[in-house]
C-alpha positions as CSV (number, residue, x, y, z in Angstrom):
1,M,153.3,46.9,52.9
2,G,152.4,50.0,55.0
3,L,153.4,53.3,53.5
4,N,154.6,56.1,55.7
5,R,154.6,59.9,55.1
6,S,158.0,59.9,53.5
7,D,156.8,57.2,51.0
8,H,153.9,59.4,50.0
9,V,156.2,62.4,49.6
10,L,158.6,60.3,47.4
11,Y,155.7,59.1,45.3
12,E,154.4,62.7,44.8
13,K,157.9,63.9,43.9
14,Y,158.8,61.3,41.3
15,Y,155.6,59.8,39.9
16,K,155.0,62.3,37.2
17,S,158.6,62.4,35.9
18,L,158.7,58.6,35.9
19,C,155.5,58.6,33.8
20,Y,157.0,61.0,31.3
21,F,160.3,59.0,31.3
22,A,158.4,55.8,30.5
23,W,156.2,57.6,28.0
24,Q,159.3,58.7,26.0
25,M,160.0,55.0,25.5
26,V,156.5,53.5,25.0
27,H,154.4,56.4,23.7
28,N,151.4,55.0,25.5
29,E,150.2,57.1,28.5
30,I,148.4,54.2,30.3
31,L,151.3,51.8,29.9
32,A,153.7,54.6,31.0
33,E,151.6,55.1,34.2
34,D,151.6,51.4,34.9
35,L,155.3,51.2,34.5
36,A,155.9,54.1,36.9
37,H,153.5,52.6,39.4
38,D,155.2,49.2,39.1
39,A,158.6,50.9,39.8
40,F,157.2,52.2,43.0
41,L,155.7,48.9,44.0
42,S,159.0,47.2,43.4
43,Y,160.7,49.9,45.5
44,F,158.3,49.5,48.3
45,Q,158.7,45.7,48.2
46,H,162.5,45.9,48.3
47,K,162.8,49.0,50.4
48,K,164.8,47.4,53.2
49,K,167.5,46.2,50.7
50,I,167.9,49.7,49.1
51,S,170.0,52.5,50.5
52,Q,167.7,55.2,51.8
53,H,169.7,58.0,50.2
54,E,167.5,59.9,47.8
55,L,169.9,59.5,44.9
56,A,169.9,55.7,45.3
57,I,166.1,55.6,45.4
58,R,165.8,57.8,42.4
59,S,168.3,55.6,40.5
60,F,166.4,52.5,41.5
61,L,163.1,54.0,40.3
62,Y,164.3,55.1,36.9
63,S,166.3,51.9,36.4
64,S,163.2,49.9,37.2
65,V,161.2,51.7,34.6
66,K,164.0,51.4,32.0
67,F,164.4,47.6,32.5
68,A,160.6,47.1,32.7
69,V,160.4,48.6,29.2
70,F,163.3,46.4,27.9
71,N,161.7,43.3,29.5
72,L,158.3,44.1,27.9
73,N,159.9,44.2,24.5
74,R,162.2,41.3,25.0
75,K,159.2,39.1,25.6
76,S,157.5,40.5,22.5
77,K,158.0,38.7,19.2
78,T,158.0,42.1,17.4
79,V,160.9,43.8,19.2
80,A,162.4,45.2,16.0
81,R,159.1,46.6,14.9
82,F,158.5,48.2,18.3
83,W,161.9,49.9,18.3
84,D,161.4,51.1,14.7
85,R,157.9,52.4,15.5
86,T,158.9,54.3,18.7
87,G,162.2,55.6,17.4
88,F,163.7,54.7,20.8
89,Q,167.0,53.0,20.8
90,E,168.7,51.2,23.7
91,L,170.3,53.8,25.8
92,D,173.9,53.9,26.9
93,D,174.4,55.4,30.4
94,I,174.8,59.0,29.2
95,D,171.7,58.9,27.1
96,Y,169.8,57.3,30.0
97,E,170.9,60.1,32.3
98,H,169.9,62.7,29.7
99,Q,166.4,61.1,29.5
100,V,166.1,61.2,33.3
101,I,167.2,64.9,33.4
102,R,164.8,65.7,30.6
103,A,161.9,64.0,32.3
104,E,162.6,66.0,35.5
105,F,163.0,69.3,33.7
106,M,159.8,68.8,31.8
107,L,158.0,68.1,35.0
108,A,159.4,71.4,36.4
109,V,158.3,73.3,33.3
110,Q,154.9,71.6,33.3
111,D,154.3,72.6,37.0
112,R,155.2,76.3,36.1
113,L,153.0,76.2,33.0
114,E,150.0,75.1,35.1
115,K,150.3,78.4,37.1
116,L,150.1,80.6,34.0
117,P,146.8,82.3,33.0
118,E,144.8,80.1,30.7
119,G,145.5,82.0,27.4
120,C,149.2,82.2,28.1
121,R,149.4,78.6,29.2
122,R,147.6,77.4,26.0
123,V,150.0,79.4,23.8
124,M,153.1,78.1,25.6
125,I,151.9,74.5,25.3
126,L,151.0,74.8,21.7
127,S,154.2,76.5,20.8
128,Y,156.9,74.9,22.9
129,I,155.5,71.4,23.7
130,E,153.4,70.7,20.6
131,G,155.7,72.6,18.2
132,L,153.1,74.7,16.4
133,S,154.1,77.9,14.7
134,N,152.7,81.3,15.7
135,D,150.5,81.3,12.6
136,E,149.1,77.9,13.4
137,I,148.4,78.9,17.0
138,A,146.7,82.1,16.0
139,Q,144.4,80.2,13.6
140,E,143.6,77.5,16.2
141,L,142.9,80.0,19.0
142,K,141.4,82.6,16.7
143,V,143.6,85.5,18.0
144,T,146.1,87.7,16.3
145,I,149.8,86.9,15.9
146,N,150.7,89.8,18.2
147,T,148.6,88.2,20.9
148,I,150.5,85.0,20.5
149,K,153.8,86.9,20.7
150,T,152.7,88.7,23.8
151,H,151.6,85.5,25.5
152,K,154.9,83.8,24.6
153,K,156.9,86.7,25.9
154,R,155.0,86.8,29.2
155,G,155.2,83.0,29.6
156,L,158.9,82.9,29.0
157,R,159.4,85.7,31.5
158,V,157.5,83.8,34.1
159,L,159.5,80.6,33.4
160,R,162.8,82.4,33.6
161,K,161.8,83.9,37.0
162,T,160.4,80.7,38.5
163,L,162.7,77.9,37.2
164,S,165.8,77.5,39.3
165,P,169.3,77.9,37.8
166,E,169.7,74.2,38.5
167,D,166.8,73.4,36.2
168,F,168.3,75.4,33.4
169,A,171.8,74.0,34.1
170,S,170.5,70.5,33.9
171,I,168.8,71.0,30.5
172,L,171.9,72.8,29.2
173,V,174.0,69.8,30.0
174,V,171.6,67.6,28.0
175,L,171.7,70.0,25.0
176,L,175.4,70.5,25.0
177,V,176.5,66.9,25.4
């Protein structure tokens, strides 16, 4: 199973968002990475049978992860406990698409956050990803609340400038539906 340049590009483009998508269901980083990797292996093995349009490939990859999670849990004798523990329910098609959009949007945000200065990046992650309040962040980083507000303001300004309108539109669709 030789991989060409386009296979590597495809892997680079979707691997992180597939990991995040899987992690939302299993809450285990290593398992999520394995599921994403397995989806690519499956794709590469069945590549000749799958349309080479990017949308078809993307759908195949996300569906592979989704069904791998369901198969994992179907084999488990503790399916009900797993679903209760994770808080993840079987998804209908709309919820599934929302999860895919969210995974891709979070990847775009994460990429932009990586480019922020260290202090600003830490504040943005603690606030918007980990959900800490300004007071909690100020205590953890040992800085003033005004510093936190300044970092958040700068970080949001950069995100607004660098995220495409399509990125924002996709997350708005998820939030509004």
